[in-house]
N, C-alpha and C positions, 0 to 999 in steps of 0.2 A: 436383440435390438428392441428398444421400447419405441412404440409408435403413438403419436398424439394426432388425432383427426380433428381438424378445425371445423367447427360448425359455422357456416357462413350466414350472414344476415343480409338484408336487402342493400344496406349501405355499402357493403363490400364489393358489389358488382361494379366493375369498371375501375376499381382501385388496383394499384400496383401490389404484386405479391409480397414484396419486402415490407411495404407499409402495413399490410394486414397482419403478417406474421409478427411484426414488431408490436402491434397493438394487442394481439392475442396473447403473446408470450410476455408482455409487459417489459420489453427491452427497447433499446434505441433502434432507430431505423437502420443505421449502419450495421448494428449487430444482427438485425433481421436479414439484411442483405448478405451478410457473411454466411448465414445458415443456408440461404438459397444458393449462393455461389459455390458452397462446399458440397452441394448435392444432398444436403440433409432435408430438403423440402421437395416433395413430389406433388405434381398436379396431374391428376388422372393417371397416376403411376409413371409419370415421366418427369425428368428434370426440366426446368424452365429458366429463362433469364430473369434477373431480379426486377426488370421493368415489365414483366408479363402482366397484362391486365386481366383480372379475374372475370370469368364468365359465369352466367347462371348454370348451375348443375356441376360445376367443378368440384372435385374431391381433393382436398388438400391434406397431405400427411407430412408430419414432421417426425424425423427419426432421431432417436438418441441411442447411443451404444449401451449395451448391457454393462453394468458396473462390475469391474473386477474387485475382488475383496481387497481391503486395505490391510497391509501387514502391520500397521502401527496399532499398539494395544491401547485401549482406553484406560485412563488413570484418573482416580478421584483427586484432582488437584484444584484447590479453590481458585475461582476466577473473579476478577473485579469487573462485573458486567455493568456497563454504562447504559446500554439500551438493548432490548431484544424484542423481536416480533416474529411473525411467521416467515419473514424473508431475509432479515439480516440480524446479526448480533455484533455489537460494538464492545470491544474489550479494552480495558486500561491495563496494558501489559507492564509488569514490574521489571525493574533492572535485573539482569541476570537470567531471565527466562528466554530460551531459544524458541523461535516460532515453529520450526519444523525439524524433525529428527534428522540427524546426519552423523557422519563419523565423529566420534568424540562426544556426541550428545544423542544417544539412542533412545532416551526416554526423558520424562520430566518436562516435556515441551508443551507449548500452547496447543499443538495438534492433539497430543495425548489427552489434554484436559478437555478440549472441545469434543472429542469423540465420546468421552464419558458423559459430558453435560448434554450434548445434543442428540446422541444416538444416531438414528438413521436420517434425521432431518437436516442433512447437509448436502451441498451441491456435489455433483459427480461429473463436471465438465471434463472431457478427455477420456471418459470411460472408466475412471478409477474412483472408487468411493473414498472421498477425502473431504475434510471440513472446509470447503470453499475459500481457501486462502487466495485472495486476489492481490494482496500487497504485503510486504513484510517490513519489520523494523529490526535493527540489529539486537543481538543478545544484550548488550550493555546500554541500549537506548530504551527508555521507558515511554509509555504513553499509548495513544489511541490507534487502533486499527480495526477495520470493518471486515467481517467474514460473511460470506454468502451462505444462506441456508437452503437454496434451491438453484437449479440451473438457470432459470430466467434471471434471478437476482445476480448470479455470477456473471452472466453475459452483460447485463446492464452495467454493473460496477466496473468490469474490465474495460468496457467501452468508454466509460466516464474517465477512467484513469488514462486511457490512451489519448483521449481528446483534451486532457488537462482540465476537465470540468469539475474534478474533485479538488477541493482546496485543502492542503495540509499545512498547518502552521506549527512550527517547532520553536522552542526556546532553548538557548544554548549559552554557555560561557566560553569565550575564546581567550587565549593568551595574547597579551599585548593590546594596544588600542588601535582600532581601525582608522585609516586616514579620513574616511568619510563617515558621517553618522548614518547614512543609508546608501544603498547601491545595489547593483545587480552583477552577479557573476555568470557570464554566458560563455562557458568553456566546455568542450566535449570531454566525456569521461569514458575510459575503456580499461581493460585489464592491463595492469602494469607489465611492461615488456620484459622485465627481469624477475620481479617477485610476483608470481602468478596468484598469490593469496591476497594481493592488494589491488586497489583500483588507482587510477591516476588521470590527471588531465593529459590528454593525448592530442598532439598537433601534427604528428608525423603520419602522413597518408599511408605509410607502409603497415600501420597498425589500425585495428578496428576501434572506433570510438563512436559514441552516440551523443546527440545534442543533450546538454544539461544546463538548466537555468535555475539559479537560486537568487531570490530577492531577499535582502537583509536590511535591518535597521537596528540601531543601538537603542536599547531600552534604558540602560543605565551604564555609566562609565565609572570605572574604578581605576586606581593607580596600577597600571600593568595588566588590566583585564577589562573586557567588555561583556556585559550581559545583553544578548541580542535576540531578536526574533527573526526567523527565516521562513519564507514562504516558498514552497517548492512549486515550480511550474512544470518540471519533469520529475521523474522518480527513479533516478539511477542508483545502483548499489553504492552505499557510503557517500551519497552525493554531497551532503552538507559537510561531512568530515573532510572530504577531498577538496572541495572548493575553498573552505576556510584555510586549510593547510596550504593550498596554492597561493592564497593571498598573504601567506606568512603569519597567519593567526590561527593555529590549530586549536581544536577544542581542548579545554582543560580536562586532563585525565585520559586523553586519547593515547593509548600505548602503541597504536599502529601508525598513526600519522602525526603524532605529537612531538617527536624529537626529544630533546633533553628536558628533564623534569625541572620545574620551577622551584624556588625556595618555598613558596606557598604550599606546593604539593608535598614537599619534604616535611614541612611542619604539620600538615594536616592530612597525612596519607590515610588515616583511619576514616576520614569523612568522604573520600573520593573513591567511588567504586565504578571504574570505567569512565567513558567520556560523559561530560555534563551536557546531555542532550535529551530533550523530552518532547514527544509529539503531543502538543497541548490542545490543538483544535482540529476538528475534522468537519468539513462542509461537503455535502453530497446531495444528489437528488435521489429520493427513495425509489427503488426499482418498480414498486407497484403503484404507489399513490402519485408519483411525480412531484411530490412536495419537496422543497428544499429543507434539508435537515442539518442542524448544527449541533455538534457534540463537543464538550470541553472537559478537561480533567485538571485537577490540581497538580502543582509541581510535587514530586515526591519529597519526603522529609529530608533525605540526604542532599538533594539539590537546594532546598530551602536553607539547610544548615550551612552549605558552602556560601550562599549569598549573604547570610548573616555574618559569617567570618570575614568575607570581603568587605562588608560594610564597616566592620569594627577595625580591621587591620589595613585596609587598602584605600581609605578615603582621606 
C-alpha cells in the first residue's frame, strides 16, 4: 500500500477534510469525498466523515493500493499525440484501432502503444498498472480521447465525465434526412435483451438501462444523407450509433446498427471503413491547473473523401 502524508498549512485548519484532500490531490471535491468515504483517508490513524473539520496537529494519510503488474505488453506503435504534459495525454485515435486488448484483439491496441510511449508514468486507479483509460471510443470510430498519467488526474477526469462537465463533440454522417435540423435524443440505453453484443434504447423496466442524452444539429444536408454534429451529455456505449438508429437514421457504414446497405455504400464501398463517426472536439478542465482546455482534430481522409463524394453525387 502506497501512503501519501499531507503537509497541512495554517489555512487548512477548520476546513473540511474532503476539501483539503481535493486541493492537495488536484481533484474535484466530490472525488476527494469519495476517497474519504472509501476509507482511503485516515486522520490520526482513524477513518473520519467527509465533513470532518481539520484540527491543528492532525496527521492525514492517503492510501493507494500497490500496483499489480499489467499483463499487456508495450508495443512500439506510432501515436498521433495532440497534447501531452505531466498529467494527461490527448490522442487522436485512427479508425480501426482498438482502445483496450480483448478477445479477438490481444495486441496492437491503444493501450499497448501507451505502455510503450509512457512507461511507468500512467495512472493505477484500482490497483492495476494501466494507462489511465477514463473513456473509450469504438474501434471504427476515429478521434480524440484523453488519458490520465497519474492517479489524481484519473480521479479528476473520471469525476468530470460523471458530472458531464467534459464536452465531447462528434461529427457523423447519417443515412436519410432528419426531420429537424437540430434536436435532442433523450432515451435510455442498455444491453440489447436478445443480442448481448449490441446496445439498444430500453424502455422496459424489466431490463437495465441508463440515462443517455445526445444533442444533434445538421451541418449540411445532402440528398438521402445528413452530415451532423453530435454533443454528448452522457457517454454510454455506442450512444450516438444507437440514438441515430433509434431515430431511423443510422450512421453511414455502421454494420451493427445500420441495416441494409445503401446504393451509395455499394458504389463506394472502398471509401467507407466502418461507421462515419469522428470525435472532433474535446473540452475539459485540466486536473492540475483547473484551466479549461480545448482540443480539436481534423476529419480523417476517408471521412473527407465520403463528404466529397456526397457533394458530387448527392446534391
